[in-house]
Predicted model as a PDB file, atoms N, CA, C, CB and O in Angstrom, pLDDT in the B-factor column:
MODEL        1                                                                  
ATOM      1  N   UNK A   1     -69.944  74.897  36.767  1.00 82.00           N  
ATOM      2  CA  UNK A   1     -68.960  73.847  36.984  1.00 82.00           C  
ATOM      3  C   UNK A   1     -67.850  74.325  37.916  1.00 82.00           C  
ATOM      4  CB  UNK A   1     -68.370  73.387  35.650  1.00 82.00           C  
ATOM      5  O   UNK A   1     -67.435  75.480  37.823  1.00 82.00           O  
ATOM      6  N   UNK A   2     -67.383  73.512  38.768  1.00 88.00           N  
ATOM      7  CA  UNK A   2     -66.262  73.848  39.722  1.00 88.00           C  
ATOM      8  C   UNK A   2     -64.992  74.272  38.934  1.00 88.00           C  
ATOM      9  CB  UNK A   2     -65.921  72.590  40.661  1.00 88.00           C  
ATOM     10  O   UNK A   2     -64.621  73.668  37.928  1.00 88.00           O  
ATOM     11  N   UNK A   3     -64.349  75.350  39.455  1.00 91.00           N  
ATOM     12  CA  UNK A   3     -63.182  75.804  38.854  1.00 91.00           C  
ATOM     13  C   UNK A   3     -62.086  74.794  38.746  1.00 91.00           C  
ATOM     14  CB  UNK A   3     -62.730  76.919  39.548  1.00 91.00           C  
ATOM     15  O   UNK A   3     -61.371  74.778  37.745  1.00 91.00           O  
ATOM     16  N   UNK A   4     -61.918  73.935  39.749  1.00 93.00           N  
ATOM     17  CA  UNK A   4     -60.862  72.947  39.736  1.00 93.00           C  
ATOM     18  C   UNK A   4     -61.169  71.848  38.725  1.00 93.00           C  
ATOM     19  CB  UNK A   4     -60.670  72.355  41.127  1.00 93.00           C  
ATOM     20  O   UNK A   4     -60.243  71.292  38.135  1.00 93.00           O  
ATOM     21  N   UNK A   5     -62.376  71.536  38.519  1.00 93.00           N  
ATOM     22  CA  UNK A   5     -62.819  70.631  37.321  1.00 93.00           C  
ATOM     23  C   UNK A   5     -62.356  71.193  36.083  1.00 93.00           C  
ATOM     24  CB  UNK A   5     -64.367  70.458  37.210  1.00 93.00           C  
ATOM     25  O   UNK A   5     -61.770  70.507  35.246  1.00 93.00           O  
ATOM     26  N   UNK A   6     -62.609  72.468  35.929  1.00 94.00           N  
ATOM     27  CA  UNK A   6     -62.296  73.083  34.559  1.00 94.00           C  
ATOM     28  C   UNK A   6     -60.867  73.189  34.435  1.00 94.00           C  
ATOM     29  CB  UNK A   6     -62.931  74.492  34.339  1.00 94.00           C  
ATOM     30  O   UNK A   6     -60.411  73.150  33.292  1.00 94.00           O  
ATOM     31  N   UNK A   7     -60.011  73.329  35.491  1.00 95.00           N  
ATOM     32  CA  UNK A   7     -58.571  73.344  35.419  1.00 95.00           C  
ATOM     33  C   UNK A   7     -58.071  71.885  34.978  1.00 95.00           C  
ATOM     34  CB  UNK A   7     -57.959  73.793  36.845  1.00 95.00           C  
ATOM     35  O   UNK A   7     -57.212  71.743  34.108  1.00 95.00           O  
ATOM     36  N   UNK A   8     -58.622  70.910  35.588  1.00 95.00           N  
ATOM     37  CA  UNK A   8     -58.124  69.549  35.215  1.00 95.00           C  
ATOM     38  C   UNK A   8     -58.579  69.202  33.775  1.00 95.00           C  
ATOM     39  CB  UNK A   8     -58.663  68.447  36.243  1.00 95.00           C  
ATOM     40  O   UNK A   8     -57.848  68.529  33.049  1.00 95.00           O  
ATOM     41  N   UNK A   9     -59.722  69.636  33.380  1.00 95.00           N  
ATOM     42  CA  UNK A   9     -60.214  69.276  32.013  1.00 95.00           C  
ATOM     43  C   UNK A   9     -59.247  70.008  30.974  1.00 95.00           C  
ATOM     44  CB  UNK A   9     -61.817  69.743  31.806  1.00 95.00           C  
ATOM     45  O   UNK A   9     -58.892  69.440  29.941  1.00 95.00           O  
ATOM     46  N   UNK A  10     -58.865  71.229  31.288  1.00 95.00           N  
ATOM     47  CA  UNK A  10     -57.958  72.013  30.369  1.00 95.00           C  
ATOM     48  C   UNK A  10     -56.578  71.349  30.263  1.00 95.00           C  
ATOM     49  CB  UNK A  10     -57.785  73.501  30.886  1.00 95.00           C  
ATOM     50  O   UNK A  10     -55.989  71.246  29.187  1.00 95.00           O  
ATOM     51  N   UNK A  11     -56.092  70.905  31.427  1.00 96.00           N  
ATOM     52  CA  UNK A  11     -54.785  70.204  31.479  1.00 96.00           C  
ATOM     53  C   UNK A  11     -54.756  68.998  30.712  1.00 96.00           C  
ATOM     54  CB  UNK A  11     -54.408  69.872  32.830  1.00 96.00           C  
ATOM     55  O   UNK A  11     -53.862  68.808  29.888  1.00 96.00           O  
ATOM     56  N   UNK A  12     -55.733  68.110  30.937  1.00 96.00           N  
ATOM     57  CA  UNK A  12     -55.906  66.934  30.222  1.00 96.00           C  
ATOM     58  C   UNK A  12     -55.979  67.084  28.772  1.00 96.00           C  
ATOM     59  CB  UNK A  12     -57.020  66.302  30.665  1.00 96.00           C  
ATOM     60  O   UNK A  12     -55.422  66.295  28.009  1.00 96.00           O  
ATOM     61  N   UNK A  13     -56.709  68.160  28.359  1.00 96.00           N  
ATOM     62  CA  UNK A  13     -56.842  68.547  26.951  1.00 96.00           C  
ATOM     63  C   UNK A  13     -55.550  68.912  26.365  1.00 96.00           C  
ATOM     64  CB  UNK A  13     -57.784  69.674  26.788  1.00 96.00           C  
ATOM     65  O   UNK A  13     -55.239  68.451  25.266  1.00 96.00           O  
ATOM     66  N   UNK A  14     -54.723  69.751  27.046  1.00 96.00           N  
ATOM     67  CA  UNK A  14     -53.490  70.220  26.590  1.00 96.00           C  
ATOM     68  C   UNK A  14     -52.482  69.020  26.453  1.00 96.00           C  
ATOM     69  CB  UNK A  14     -52.977  71.305  27.543  1.00 96.00           C  
ATOM     70  O   UNK A  14     -51.762  68.915  25.460  1.00 96.00           O  
ATOM     71  N   UNK A  15     -52.461  68.142  27.463  1.00 97.00           N  
ATOM     72  CA  UNK A  15     -51.807  66.888  27.408  1.00 97.00           C  
ATOM     73  C   UNK A  15     -52.121  66.058  26.282  1.00 97.00           C  
ATOM     74  CB  UNK A  15     -52.061  66.185  28.531  1.00 97.00           C  
ATOM     75  O   UNK A  15     -51.217  65.632  25.564  1.00 97.00           O  
ATOM     76  N   UNK A  16     -53.420  65.773  26.052  1.00 97.00           N  
ATOM     77  CA  UNK A  16     -53.782  64.902  24.856  1.00 97.00           C  
ATOM     78  C   UNK A  16     -53.260  65.674  23.547  1.00 97.00           C  
ATOM     79  CB  UNK A  16     -55.472  64.631  24.783  1.00 97.00           C  
ATOM     80  O   UNK A  16     -52.767  64.997  22.645  1.00 97.00           O  
ATOM     81  N   UNK A  17     -53.346  66.937  23.428  1.00 97.00           N  
ATOM     82  CA  UNK A  17     -52.921  67.521  22.222  1.00 97.00           C  
ATOM     83  C   UNK A  17     -51.410  67.423  22.038  1.00 97.00           C  
ATOM     84  CB  UNK A  17     -53.365  68.924  22.174  1.00 97.00           C  
ATOM     85  O   UNK A  17     -50.932  67.290  20.911  1.00 97.00           O  
ATOM     86  N   UNK A  18     -50.651  67.488  23.139  1.00 97.00           N  
ATOM     87  CA  UNK A  18     -49.117  67.422  23.182  1.00 97.00           C  
ATOM     88  C   UNK A  18     -48.856  65.927  22.737  1.00 97.00           C  
ATOM     89  CB  UNK A  18     -48.441  67.789  24.774  1.00 97.00           C  
ATOM     90  O   UNK A  18     -48.006  65.728  21.869  1.00 97.00           O  
ATOM     91  N   UNK A  19     -49.520  64.911  23.267  1.00 97.00           N  
ATOM     92  CA  UNK A  19     -49.325  63.516  22.932  1.00 97.00           C  
ATOM     93  C   UNK A  19     -49.579  63.293  21.446  1.00 97.00           C  
ATOM     94  CB  UNK A  19     -50.242  62.626  23.776  1.00 97.00           C  
ATOM     95  O   UNK A  19     -48.822  62.605  20.761  1.00 97.00           O  
ATOM     96  N   UNK A  20     -50.695  63.908  20.957  1.00 97.00           N  
ATOM     97  CA  UNK A  20     -51.042  63.860  19.595  1.00 97.00           C  
ATOM     98  C   UNK A  20     -50.018  64.329  18.659  1.00 97.00           C  
ATOM     99  CB  UNK A  20     -52.191  64.582  19.393  1.00 97.00           C  
ATOM    100  O   UNK A  20     -49.685  63.699  17.655  1.00 97.00           O  
ATOM    101  N   UNK A  21     -49.485  65.557  19.052  1.00 97.00           N  
ATOM    102  CA  UNK A  21     -48.362  66.112  18.264  1.00 97.00           C  
ATOM    103  C   UNK A  21     -47.142  65.225  18.105  1.00 97.00           C  
ATOM    104  CB  UNK A  21     -47.926  67.362  18.878  1.00 97.00           C  
ATOM    105  O   UNK A  21     -46.539  65.097  17.039  1.00 97.00           O  
ATOM    106  N   UNK A  22     -46.811  64.604  19.275  1.00 97.00           N  
ATOM    107  CA  UNK A  22     -45.623  63.688  19.347  1.00 97.00           C  
ATOM    108  C   UNK A  22     -45.918  62.434  18.464  1.00 97.00           C  
ATOM    109  CB  UNK A  22     -45.313  63.247  20.891  1.00 97.00           C  
ATOM    110  O   UNK A  22     -45.059  61.985  17.705  1.00 97.00           O  
ATOM    111  N   UNK A  23     -47.121  61.902  18.584  1.00 96.00           N  
ATOM    112  CA  UNK A  23     -47.489  60.728  17.857  1.00 96.00           C  
ATOM    113  C   UNK A  23     -47.474  60.908  16.295  1.00 96.00           C  
ATOM    114  CB  UNK A  23     -48.850  60.305  18.317  1.00 96.00           C  
ATOM    115  O   UNK A  23     -47.038  60.047  15.532  1.00 96.00           O  
ATOM    116  N   UNK A  24     -47.996  62.122  15.898  1.00 96.00           N  
ATOM    117  CA  UNK A  24     -47.928  62.504  14.414  1.00 96.00           C  
ATOM    118  C   UNK A  24     -46.541  62.609  13.968  1.00 96.00           C  
ATOM    119  CB  UNK A  24     -48.631  63.847  14.117  1.00 96.00           C  
ATOM    120  O   UNK A  24     -46.204  62.153  12.875  1.00 96.00           O  
ATOM    121  N   UNK A  25     -45.687  63.208  14.787  1.00 96.00           N  
ATOM    122  CA  UNK A  25     -44.200  63.359  14.457  1.00 96.00           C  
ATOM    123  C   UNK A  25     -43.584  61.931  14.244  1.00 96.00           C  
ATOM    124  CB  UNK A  25     -43.396  64.149  15.677  1.00 96.00           C  
ATOM    125  O   UNK A  25     -42.973  61.664  13.209  1.00 96.00           O  
ATOM    126  N   UNK A  26     -43.757  61.056  15.220  1.00 95.00           N  
ATOM    127  CA  UNK A  26     -43.203  59.799  15.198  1.00 95.00           C  
ATOM    128  C   UNK A  26     -43.812  59.043  13.974  1.00 95.00           C  
ATOM    129  CB  UNK A  26     -43.445  59.091  16.537  1.00 95.00           C  
ATOM    130  O   UNK A  26     -43.043  58.424  13.238  1.00 95.00           O  
ATOM    131  N   UNK A  27     -45.019  59.058  13.743  1.00 95.00           N  
ATOM    132  CA  UNK A  27     -45.714  58.379  12.655  1.00 95.00           C  
ATOM    133  C   UNK A  27     -45.172  58.758  11.349  1.00 95.00           C  
ATOM    134  CB  UNK A  27     -47.159  58.660  12.681  1.00 95.00           C  
ATOM    135  O   UNK A  27     -44.903  57.903  10.506  1.00 95.00           O  
ATOM    136  N   UNK A  28     -44.985  60.141  11.133  1.00 95.00           N  
ATOM    137  CA  UNK A  28     -44.445  60.503   9.871  1.00 95.00           C  
ATOM    138  C   UNK A  28     -42.914  60.254   9.605  1.00 95.00           C  
ATOM    139  CB  UNK A  28     -44.727  61.885   9.699  1.00 95.00           C  
ATOM    140  O   UNK A  28     -42.464  60.085   8.472  1.00 95.00           O  
ATOM    141  N   UNK A  29     -42.208  60.248  10.670  1.00 95.00           N  
ATOM    142  CA  UNK A  29     -40.736  60.078  10.580  1.00 95.00           C  
ATOM    143  C   UNK A  29     -40.169  58.656  10.681  1.00 95.00           C  
ATOM    144  CB  UNK A  29     -40.121  60.866  11.639  1.00 95.00           C  
ATOM    145  O   UNK A  29     -39.181  58.321  10.026  1.00 95.00           O  
ATOM    146  N   UNK A  30     -40.783  57.863  11.475  1.00 94.00           N  
ATOM    147  CA  UNK A  30     -40.220  56.563  11.825  1.00 94.00           C  
ATOM    148  C   UNK A  30     -41.033  55.382  11.425  1.00 94.00           C  
ATOM    149  CB  UNK A  30     -40.005  56.497  13.244  1.00 94.00           C  
ATOM    150  O   UNK A  30     -40.562  54.256  11.584  1.00 94.00           O  
ATOM    151  N   UNK A  31     -42.260  55.560  10.900  1.00 94.00           N  
ATOM    152  CA  UNK A  31     -43.004  54.355  10.628  1.00 94.00           C  
ATOM    153  C   UNK A  31     -43.504  54.400   9.202  1.00 94.00           C  
ATOM    154  CB  UNK A  31     -44.165  54.185  11.614  1.00 94.00           C  
ATOM    155  O   UNK A  31     -43.445  55.467   8.592  1.00 94.00           O  
ATOM    156  N   UNK A  32     -43.996  53.303   8.623  1.00 93.00           N  
ATOM    157  CA  UNK A  32     -44.555  53.165   7.283  1.00 93.00           C  
ATOM    158  C   UNK A  32     -45.840  52.275   7.369  1.00 93.00           C  
ATOM    159  CB  UNK A  32     -43.476  52.537   6.289  1.00 93.00           C  
ATOM    160  O   UNK A  32     -46.054  51.524   8.321  1.00 93.00           O  
ATOM    161  N   UNK A  33     -46.638  52.413   6.346  1.00 94.00           N  
ATOM    162  CA  UNK A  33     -47.697  51.477   6.073  1.00 94.00           C  
ATOM    163  C   UNK A  33     -48.869  51.630   7.095  1.00 94.00           C  
ATOM    164  CB  UNK A  33     -47.133  50.047   6.099  1.00 94.00           C  
ATOM    165  O   UNK A  33     -49.335  52.723   7.415  1.00 94.00           O  
ATOM    166  N   UNK A  34     -49.306  50.405   7.583  1.00 96.00           N  
ATOM    167  CA  UNK A  34     -50.522  50.341   8.377  1.00 96.00           C  
ATOM    168  C   UNK A  34     -50.277  50.954   9.711  1.00 96.00           C  
ATOM    169  CB  UNK A  34     -51.012  48.915   8.531  1.00 96.00           C  
ATOM    170  O   UNK A  34     -51.204  51.579  10.225  1.00 96.00           O  
ATOM    171  N   UNK A  35     -49.133  50.847  10.336  1.00 95.00           N  
ATOM    172  CA  UNK A  35     -48.687  51.449  11.626  1.00 95.00           C  
ATOM    173  C   UNK A  35     -48.850  52.985  11.505  1.00 95.00           C  
ATOM    174  CB  UNK A  35     -47.149  51.052  11.967  1.00 95.00           C  
ATOM    175  O   UNK A  35     -49.470  53.643  12.341  1.00 95.00           O  
ATOM    176  N   UNK A  36     -48.261  53.505  10.426  1.00 96.00           N  
ATOM    177  CA  UNK A  36     -48.372  54.959  10.233  1.00 96.00           C  
ATOM    178  C   UNK A  36     -49.872  55.434  10.237  1.00 96.00           C  
ATOM    179  CB  UNK A  36     -47.681  55.359   8.880  1.00 96.00           C  
ATOM    180  O   UNK A  36     -50.171  56.447  10.869  1.00 96.00           O  
ATOM    181  N   UNK A  37     -50.804  54.732   9.552  1.00 95.00           N  
ATOM    182  CA  UNK A  37     -52.170  55.034   9.635  1.00 95.00           C  
ATOM    183  C   UNK A  37     -52.799  54.864  10.921  1.00 95.00           C  
ATOM    184  CB  UNK A  37     -52.840  54.303   8.740  1.00 95.00           C  
ATOM    185  O   UNK A  37     -53.606  55.694  11.340  1.00 95.00           O  
ATOM    186  N   UNK A  38     -52.444  53.736  11.633  1.00 95.00           N  
ATOM    187  CA  UNK A  38     -53.130  53.593  13.012  1.00 95.00           C  
ATOM    188  C   UNK A  38     -52.648  54.663  13.917  1.00 95.00           C  
ATOM    189  CB  UNK A  38     -52.844  52.184  13.693  1.00 95.00           C  
ATOM    190  O   UNK A  38     -53.453  55.200  14.678  1.00 95.00           O  
ATOM    191  N   UNK A  39     -51.284  55.052  13.898  1.00 96.00           N  
ATOM    192  CA  UNK A  39     -50.800  56.006  14.811  1.00 96.00           C  
ATOM    193  C   UNK A  39     -51.386  57.442  14.452  1.00 96.00           C  
ATOM    194  CB  UNK A  39     -49.244  55.981  14.792  1.00 96.00           C  
ATOM    195  O   UNK A  39     -51.534  58.273  15.348  1.00 96.00           O  
ATOM    196  N   UNK A  40     -51.701  57.710  13.196  1.00 96.00           N  
ATOM    197  CA  UNK A  40     -52.266  58.976  12.785  1.00 96.00           C  
ATOM    198  C   UNK A  40     -53.709  59.030  13.285  1.00 96.00           C  
ATOM    199  CB  UNK A  40     -52.190  59.155  11.233  1.00 96.00           C  
ATOM    200  O   UNK A  40     -54.207  60.062  13.736  1.00 96.00           O  
ATOM    201  N   UNK A  41     -54.334  57.901  13.186  1.00 96.00           N  
ATOM    202  CA  UNK A  41     -55.789  57.789  13.485  1.00 96.00           C  
ATOM    203  C   UNK A  41     -55.953  57.966  15.052  1.00 96.00           C  
ATOM    204  CB  UNK A  41     -56.393  56.331  12.969  1.00 96.00           C  
ATOM    205  O   UNK A  41     -56.890  58.635  15.485  1.00 96.00           O  
ATOM    206  N   UNK A  42     -55.081  57.390  15.859  1.00 97.00           N  
ATOM    207  CA  UNK A  42     -55.108  57.538  17.237  1.00 97.00           C  
ATOM    208  C   UNK A  42     -54.836  59.002  17.645  1.00 97.00           C  
ATOM    209  CB  UNK A  42     -54.129  56.605  17.845  1.00 97.00           C  
ATOM    210  O   UNK A  42     -55.515  59.564  18.505  1.00 97.00           O  
ATOM    211  N   UNK A  43     -53.856  59.573  17.019  1.00 97.00           N  
ATOM    212  CA  UNK A  43     -53.427  60.969  17.218  1.00 97.00           C  
ATOM    213  C   UNK A  43     -54.610  61.905  16.963  1.00 97.00           C  
ATOM    214  CB  UNK A  43     -52.227  61.328  16.272  1.00 97.00           C  
ATOM    215  O   UNK A  43     -54.890  62.803  17.756  1.00 97.00           O  
ATOM    216  N   UNK A  44     -55.294  61.679  15.849  1.00 97.00           N  
ATOM    217  CA  UNK A  44     -56.491  62.490  15.454  1.00 97.00           C  
ATOM    218  C   UNK A  44     -57.503  62.438  16.592  1.00 97.00           C  
ATOM    219  CB  UNK A  44     -57.150  61.951  14.099  1.00 97.00           C  
ATOM    220  O   UNK A  44     -57.996  63.467  17.055  1.00 97.00           O  
ATOM    221  N   UNK A  45     -57.808  61.196  17.041  1.00 97.00           N  
ATOM    222  CA  UNK A  45     -58.858  61.036  18.104  1.00 97.00           C  
ATOM    223  C   UNK A  45     -58.311  61.767  19.284  1.00 97.00           C  
ATOM    224  CB  UNK A  45     -59.187  59.489  18.466  1.00 97.00           C  
ATOM    225  O   UNK A  45     -59.125  62.500  19.845  1.00 97.00           O  
ATOM    226  N   UNK A  46     -57.122  61.724  19.772  1.00 97.00           N  
ATOM    227  CA  UNK A  46     -56.529  62.444  20.830  1.00 97.00           C  
ATOM    228  C   UNK A  46     -56.753  63.923  20.699  1.00 97.00           C  
ATOM    229  CB  UNK A  46     -55.106  62.145  20.898  1.00 97.00           C  
ATOM    230  O   UNK A  46     -57.184  64.582  21.645  1.00 97.00           O  
ATOM    231  N   UNK A  47     -56.462  64.449  19.532  1.00 97.00           N  
ATOM    232  CA  UNK A  47     -56.554  65.876  19.148  1.00 97.00           C  
ATOM    233  C   UNK A  47     -57.971  66.317  19.299  1.00 97.00           C  
ATOM    234  CB  UNK A  47     -56.064  66.124  17.693  1.00 97.00           C  
ATOM    235  O   UNK A  47     -58.231  67.379  19.865  1.00 97.00           O  
ATOM    236  N   UNK A  48     -58.890  65.542  18.814  1.00 97.00           N  
ATOM    237  CA  UNK A  48     -60.395  65.968  18.856  1.00 97.00           C  
ATOM    238  C   UNK A  48     -60.881  65.888  20.381  1.00 97.00           C  
ATOM    239  CB  UNK A  48     -61.367  64.928  17.864  1.00 97.00           C  
ATOM    240  O   UNK A  48     -61.625  66.783  20.782  1.00 97.00           O  
ATOM    241  N   UNK A  49     -60.531  64.950  21.175  1.00 97.00           N  
ATOM    242  CA  UNK A  49     -60.894  64.830  22.520  1.00 97.00           C  
ATOM    243  C   UNK A  49     -60.242  65.904  23.241  1.00 97.00           C  
ATOM    244  CB  UNK A  49     -60.561  63.516  23.075  1.00 97.00           C  
ATOM    245  O   UNK A  49     -60.911  66.473  24.104  1.00 97.00           O  
ATOM    246  N   UNK A  50     -59.054  66.276  23.037  1.00 96.00           N  
ATOM    247  CA  UNK A  50     -58.305  67.444  23.721  1.00 96.00           C  
ATOM    248  C   UNK A  50     -58.996  68.783  23.340  1.00 96.00           C  
ATOM    249  CB  UNK A  50     -56.712  67.492  23.261  1.00 96.00           C  
ATOM    250  O   UNK A  50     -59.162  69.649  24.199  1.00 96.00           O  
ATOM    251  N   UNK A  51     -59.373  68.943  22.137  1.00 96.00           N  
ATOM    252  CA  UNK A  51     -60.063  70.153  21.687  1.00 96.00           C  
ATOM    253  C   UNK A  51     -61.280  70.289  22.371  1.00 96.00           C  
ATOM    254  CB  UNK A  51     -60.316  70.172  20.259  1.00 96.00           C  
ATOM    255  O   UNK A  51     -61.599  71.397  22.803  1.00 96.00           O  
ATOM    256  N   UNK A  52     -62.119  69.152  22.552  1.00 96.00           N  
ATOM    257  CA  UNK A  52     -63.390  69.271  23.232  1.00 96.00           C  
ATOM    258  C   UNK A  52     -63.235  69.513  24.628  1.00 96.00           C  
ATOM    259  CB  UNK A  52     -64.196  68.112  23.053  1.00 96.00           C  
ATOM    260  O   UNK A  52     -64.025  70.257  25.208  1.00 96.00           O  
ATOM    261  N   UNK A  53     -62.219  68.912  25.267  1.00 95.00           N  
ATOM    262  CA  UNK A  53     -61.987  69.149  26.650  1.00 95.00           C  
ATOM    263  C   UNK A  53     -61.670  70.602  26.910  1.00 95.00           C  
ATOM    264  CB  UNK A  53     -60.891  68.277  27.143  1.00 95.00           C  
ATOM    265  O   UNK A  53     -62.204  71.217  27.833  1.00 95.00           O  
ATOM    266  N   UNK A  54     -60.750  71.172  26.045  1.00 93.00           N  
ATOM    267  CA  UNK A  54     -60.473  72.583  26.174  1.00 93.00           C  
ATOM    268  C   UNK A  54     -61.574  73.453  25.914  1.00 93.00           C  
ATOM    269  CB  UNK A  54     -59.442  72.956  25.343  1.00 93.00           C  
ATOM    270  O   UNK A  54     -61.640  74.508  26.544  1.00 93.00           O  
ATOM    271  N   UNK A  55     -62.517  73.134  25.008  1.00 94.00           N  
ATOM    272  CA  UNK A  55     -63.717  73.967  24.755  1.00 94.00           C  
ATOM    273  C   UNK A  55     -64.590  73.886  25.871  1.00 94.00           C  
ATOM    274  CB  UNK A  55     -64.457  73.574  23.528  1.00 94.00           C  
ATOM    275  O   UNK A  55     -65.149  74.916  26.248  1.00 94.00           O  
ATOM    276  N   UNK A  56     -64.795  72.759  26.482  1.00 93.00           N  
ATOM    277  CA  UNK A  56     -65.739  72.553  27.612  1.00 93.00           C  
ATOM    278  C   UNK A  56     -65.161  73.375  28.864  1.00 93.00           C  
ATOM    279  CB  UNK A  56     -65.896  70.922  27.960  1.00 93.00           C  
ATOM    280  O   UNK A  56     -65.927  73.876  29.687  1.00 93.00           O  
ATOM    281  N   UNK A  57     -63.780  73.485  28.960  1.00 92.00           N  
ATOM    282  CA  UNK A  57     -63.258  74.150  30.095  1.00 92.00           C  
ATOM    283  C   UNK A  57     -63.467  75.640  30.112  1.00 92.00           C  
ATOM    284  CB  UNK A  57     -61.868  73.865  30.197  1.00 92.00           C  
ATOM    285  O   UNK A  57     -63.514  76.289  31.158  1.00 92.00           O  
ATOM    286  N   UNK A  58     -63.607  76.220  28.756  1.00 91.00           N  
ATOM    287  CA  UNK A  58     -63.838  77.511  28.630  1.00 91.00           C  
ATOM    288  C   UNK A  58     -65.372  78.017  28.869  1.00 91.00           C  
ATOM    289  CB  UNK A  58     -63.356  77.826  27.343  1.00 91.00           C  
ATOM    290  O   UNK A  58     -65.623  79.140  29.305  1.00 91.00           O  
ATOM    291  N   UNK A  59     -66.277  77.139  28.562  1.00 86.00           N  
ATOM    292  CA  UNK A  59     -67.744  77.294  28.764  1.00 86.00           C  
ATOM    293  C   UNK A  59     -67.984  77.244  30.255  1.00 86.00           C  
ATOM    294  CB  UNK A  59     -68.587  76.162  28.008  1.00 86.00           C  
ATOM    295  O   UNK A  59     -69.127  77.351  30.700  1.00 86.00           O  
TER     296      UNK A  59                                                      
ENDMDL                                                                          
END                                                                             
């Protein structure tokens, strides 16, 4: 794989993990009920995708 592609994959992965951390913080402090669950679910998906992109950029 091209080194530039690996760089962009890792940067997108880091960005998604940062967005997930912010979303979890907002969900836990500012929201309640269904919105809290939805935000947490989306953040979990972002975290998993970010992890996979980071893993793929290493391989």
